[in-house]
N, C-alpha and C positions, 0 to 999 in steps of 0.2 A: 503494500500500499504506500510506502514511502516514496517509491519512485514516482507514483502518480502525483502525490502532492507536490513534489518538485516540479513536475511538468506544469502544473497549474499555476505555480508561483512564477514561473518564467514568463507566461503569457506571450510567448514568442514562437513563431513558427520554426526558428533555428536555434540550436543551442549546442554548446560543446560539452556539457556535463550534465548528468552523469553519462558515462560511456560504457559500452559493453565491457564485461569483466568475467571473472571466474563464476559469478552467480547471476549475471544479467544478460539477456540476449534479446536484441531487437528482430523483428521480422516485418517486412513490408505487408504482405498479406492483404493487399488493397482489395482485390477482386476475389479472393479465395485463400484457402490455407496454404502456406508456403510449404513445398514438398519436403524441406529439410527440418521442418519443425519436430518431426519424431526422433531425428537424430539428437537434437537438443533435449527432447524429453527423456530419452535414454541416458544421456550423458549426465544430466542433472540428477536423475533418480539414482545412478550408480556412483555419484561422486558425493556432493554436499547439498543437493537440492538447489533451486534457484527460480528466477522469475523470467518468463517469456513474455514480452510485450509485442502485440500485433498492432500494425498501423504505423510503424516508425521505420523510416528508411535511412541508411547510411548514405550520405551524398557521394562520398568517394572512399573506396576501400583503404582502411588504415589511417583516415583522417580524424576519427572520433568526432566527425560532425554529422548531425542527424537532423531529419526533417520529418515532422509529424504529417503524415499523408492521410492517415485515417483509414477505417475499414468501411468499405461501401454498404455492405449488408451484414452488420454485426450479428443479428439474430441468426441468419444462416450460417455464418462462420462458427458461432458457438455450437449450433445444432450439429453441423458437420463435425466439429471436433469431438463432441461427445458420443457421436456414432463411431468415430474412429477409435477413440480410447478404450471403448468397450469391445472392440473387435480384436480377438487374439491373433489374427492374421496380420493385423497392423502393428500392434504392440503387445508385448507379453503379459502385462499386468496393468490395471488401472488402479493409480494411487491416490486419485482425487475425489473430492466431494464437491457439492455445489458451491461452497464458498470459495473454492480455489479458481474459479473461472468468473471474472467480472468485466462487465462492460461499463466503461466510463466515458464522459464527454469531456474534451479538452478543446476549448475555443469552439470552432465550428465542426470539429471532427470527433468521431467516436474511435476509441482505442479498446483493446481487449487485453487484460493482463491475466496470465495463467501461472499460478504459483504451483511449482512441482516440488514436492517434499522429497527428501532423502528417502530412498526405499529401505524398509527393514531389511536386516541382514539376511533373514531366511527367505526374502522374496528376490534377492539379487541372484544373478545378474538380470537386469531388465534390457530386453532386446527388441528389435523390430523386424517386421516382414517374416514373422514366424521363423527366424534364422538366427541361431545363437552366435554365428560369426559377425553378425551385425549388432554387436554389443558395443556401446560407445562409453567413453569416459570424458570428463570435462578438464581441459588444461587452460592455462592463462590465455591462450590464443584461439580457443574454439573447441569444437567437438572432434574427437579423434576415436577411431576404432581401437578397442582395447587390444593390446598386443597379447602374445601368448602368456606372458607372465601375469599380466593384469587380469586376464580372463580367468586363469587358474586361481589367482587370489579371491576373486569374486565368487567362484564356485566353491572352493575350500572354506572361505570365510562365511559362507551362508550357513555353516553348521557350528554348533557349539561342541565342546569336548573333542576337538580334533586330535588330541594327543592320545585318545583312547584306542586308536588304531592298533590292531595286533599284526606283529611282524613275523612273517615266516622266514626261516633260516637264520634266525638270531636266537641267542641263548644267553646263559649266565656267563659264559666265556667272553662275551662281548662288553661286559661290565667291569668296572675298576674296583677291584677287592678293597683297596684302602678307603676308597669314598663310601662304600657300603658299611665298612666297619666304623668309620667316623659317624656316619648317620645313625647306625644302630646304637652306638654308645650315647649319642644325644637324645635319642628317643627314649632309651632307658632311663637316662638322667631326668627327663621331663615327666616320665609316667611312672617310674619305679616299678615297672612291670618286668619281672625277672625272665619272662618268656622271651623277650626280645634278644637276651644274651644266650639263650639255650637253643634257640632255632638254628637249624643249618641255613646257609645263605638261601637255598631254594625256598625252604618254608617261610623264612623271613620276608623274602620278595613277594611271595604270594600273600602273606598276612597283611602287607601294606598296599596291595593292589598293583604292584609294579608288574607282576606276571599274572595273566588271567586265562581262564579257560576259553578256548576257541569252540564255541558250542555249534558252529556251523560245520565243523570237521568231525568225521567219525572218530569216536574214542575221546572227543573234547579234550585234546592236549593243551597244557599250558603253554602260553606264548608270551613274549616280552612285549610291552606296550611302548609306543612312540615316546611317551612322557618318560617312562622308565629309561629308556635308551638316552634321552637327552640329559636326564638328571643324574644318572650314575655311570653313563657309558664311557668306553675308552675312545679316544679322539678319533681314531681310524675308523672305529665302527660306526661312530656318529656320522662322520663324513661319507661313508659308504651310502647312507640313506639321505643325508642333507649335504649335498655337494658344496654349498656356499657357507656352511656352518662356521661362524667366526665370533668370538666374544673378545671385546677389547676394553681396556681401561688405561686412559692417559692422564698423567699428571703434568699440567703446564702452568706456567705462571699467569699467562693471559692468553686470549684468543689470538693475539697478534704473533705468538711465538711459533716458530716452525719446529723447534726441537722440544722433545718431551724430557721431563725430569725422571719420570718412572713410568714403566708400562707393564701391563699384565695382558698377555695375548695368548689365546688357546692355540695349541699346535706348535708354538716356538720351543727352543731348546730348554727353556726354564720351566715350561708347562707343558711337557709333551703329552700328557693324559687328561687335559683340562675338560670338565663337563660343567654343567650348571651349578651343582652343589659346590664344587671346588672353587669355581670362579665366584659364586657368592661369598664363601668363606674368607678367601684371599682379599677380595676388593673391599668387603666391609671393614677389614682391619686397616686398609689404605685409607678409607674414608675417614675413619676415626682419627687417624693421626693428622689429617688434614684440617681438622676443626680447631680454631683457636679457643683456649680454655678461659673464656671470659663469663662473667655472672651478670645477671639481671636482678633487679629489685621488683619483687612482686608487689601488688597491690596490698596485701596483707602484711607487709613488711618483713616476710621471710625471704630467705635467699634461695633462689633457684638456679639450676645449672643450665647455662645456655647450651653448653656442649652435650649434655644428655638429651636435651630437647631436639637439637639439630640432628644428632646422631640417630634418634628415633625416626625423624622425618627422612633422612638419607637411606636409612634401612627400608622404610616403606617404599620409597621410590625405586630402591635397586631391586627388591622383591617384585614390585609391580611390573618393572621392565622385563623381567625374566618370566613371570607367569603369563604375561599377556602378548609376549612376542609371536609373531608369525614366522616360523622356522623355515618354511619352504622359500622364503624370500632370498634374493641374490645379495641384499643388503646386511650389513653386520649389526649386531647389538653393540652399542659403544656407550661407555661412560666417560665423560671428559671432565677432570677435576681442575679447575682454575682457581686463583687466589680468592676471587670475589663470588664465584658461584660454580655449581656443579650441573652439568648436562646429562640427562639420562635418555638415550635414544633407543627405540626398538622398532623394527619393521611391524606393521599391522596397526590399524586404526584403533584408537580407544573406542570400546563398544558401548560407552555410556557418554551423556553429554557432559560438558564442563560443570554445569550446575549439579548435575547427579554425582559426579566424582567429588566435588567440593563438599556437598552436603552429606555425602555418604548414603544416598538413598538406597542403592543396591548394586550389585556387582554382577556383570555378565562374563562368564568364564570362557575363555578361548581354549585353555589347556587345563582341564579338570584334574588330570593326574599330577601334573607339576604342582598346581595350586594346593592340592590335598597333601602332597608330601612336604611342602613348606609349612602348611598349618599343623600337621601332625607334631612337629617338633617346636611349635610355638613361634616360628619365624614370621609367619603371617597370621594376621587375626582373621576374625570372620569377614565375609565378603562385604565391601563397601566402606570398611573402616579406614583404608589407606589414605584416601584423600583428606578427610577431616583431620587426621593426625599430622599429615604434611602442612596443612594450612594453619592448624592450631599452633604448631611450633613457631611459625612465622608471626602470628598475632601475638602470642605471649612474649616474644622477644624483640617486638617492633621491627621486624626485618621487612625488607622488600618482599612483596608477595610473589610466591612462585609462579612461573609462566607456563602455560600449557599450550602446546601447539599440535593438534591432532588433524592430520590431512587424510586424504584418501586411503592411503596404505602405509601410514607411519605415525608414531606418536613421539613427542619430545617434551619432557618435563625439566624445567630449570629451577633449581633451588638456590636461593641466594644465602650467602653467609654474612652479608652485610646489611645495615639498617637502612631504611628508606631515605633518610636524610643523607647518608653517606653515599648512597647511589645517586643523589641528586646534588653533586658537587657545585659550588659556585653561588649557593643561595645566601642572601644576606640575612641578618638577624631576625628581622620581621618576617621574611618568608620562611625561614626555619620554624618560627613560632606557629605560623599559620599550618604549615605541613604537619608539624607535630600535633596539633590539635585535631586535625582531620584523620590523623592515624589512630588517634585514641577513640574518637568518636564515630568515624565512619563517614559523617557528613556534618555540615554546619551552615548556619546563616551568619551574615555579618554581625549581627547583634551578639551572637554567641561568642565570637573573638573579642569584641569591644568589652563584653561583660567580664571576660576571664583574663584579660591582659591589661596593661597600662597604655596601650596604643589608641589613638584617637580613631574616630569613625572614619574620617578622611584618610588617614594612614592606612587603615585595614582595607578600605575600599580600593585604594590605589595598589596596594600590595596584591590583593586578591585579583585585580584586573591583570596585573603583570603575570601571575601564575597561570591564569586562563590563557594569556596570549602565548605563553611558553609551553601550553598544552599539559602543564603539570596537574592543573585543576580543571574539572568539567563542571559547567552550570546547568541547573535544571529549573524550570518554572520561571515566572515573572513576578515582579513587584515584591510584595511582602513574603510571598511563598517561594522566592528564589532560594536555592540552596546549592552547595558545592560539594563535589566529591574528587577523590584522587582520580585522575584520568589515565593512570599509567597503563592499565590493561583491563581487559574484559574479566579477568580473574579477580581484580581489585573491586570492581563493580559488584561482582557476585558476593564478595566477602563483605562489603559495605552494606548490602541489602541484608545479608544474614545477620550482621551485627545489630542493624536497625530493628529487625524482628525480635532479636534477643532483648533488645533494650526496652522495646514495647511490652514484651512478656514480663520483664522484670518490674516494670513500673505498674503493670495491672496486679502483680502478686503483691507488691508492697502496699498498694491502695486497698487490698483486701485484709491487710492485717490490722 
């Protein structure tokens, strides 16, 4: 709807912005539906969703200059569209409801907007012409037929628990005995169950679900699961199944450095048999050493440990990276540790929204075997708790909020070791006071700053205006209702709203006392 509002505000036939991008596509469709509309429908559905606007023509390819030409017969266009979207020979699945297709008048023209949501994982890939080879994905420069790797990703990722696959011609000899021993001891320590020490390796692996019966085969033999191979496997055995399997940890001073200070890499001479569990154990120790041991002052005047808070967040991010990775990708799992922040990258899109991740609504498991193995020994908590732990650590220690970048086929989480003010170097005293206030409260109005500081109304307004101009603050509303937020990222906005809800809840409880 936003795009249409912007059209109306221009009140001009020609405009330069907004222009086509990853989630916006214009189609001329003056006398009928453009033939390539279904390619865009498929690409939006398979990627991040988007908006198709009919009745807008690009004046010259690549100029980002457009003309509203309108749709001659919008009712017929809409009727034709609904007939096609319900036709399996035209498109594999209809994702829309009535509210997703709207006719709107702009000046003397009618245009049509079609909101295409991102398809649920279980309904992908979305393809056209009853032909799976005509599966499209959206790139920055338009709609592209999915290549073999992308198509396989859409197919495999439409299922959950993909690491439950049973492997033929693999057995206990493909697993690292030392890793199994370490895990067995840790499990015994956490459960105090003596049986875990008494089992043979074969029985132990069956008891924790790493080896399962193949009930589709006569005699129902036990077979190794994909998750078990990744978690406990020898390096060569893992790469026999996953050709591009690679786990990397780099320690660098900054992103500008080409040389690394420390590295952990699967398959190299120092780690010849590295698997998921050994990588986790080694890298967690590296991450712990990289955190400065400073302290924060809690609101109740008790002394809390910054280091333990951040280590918990890093642990959750590391586990999340390994549990939710798409291992058939040709891209590596990579942890990059800088002085200011740590990046956690894994192939495979995050299967929940940012809001769901931050609030901890629920978890969608890509690799159930791996997830269960981490949870059995207390390394991972119940599903959905990782996101809140990561963001709570930042909130308690006034750190810059973590960044989340989840694209079509990858996820990156950045956890900062520095506070918000330190990450916004160059602020003067008044600017720092304003930013500190919004960090504590989530949002503010001008009078809030004036009442809580010694600065004049004029000084505060001038400072806030500068922070808005620098895009450090974001303003909402008008007049007396105007309020301000940190505009650093979408994640910050979600956290500000979450804290606002908590404040309202606390006020309600206190009034009832």
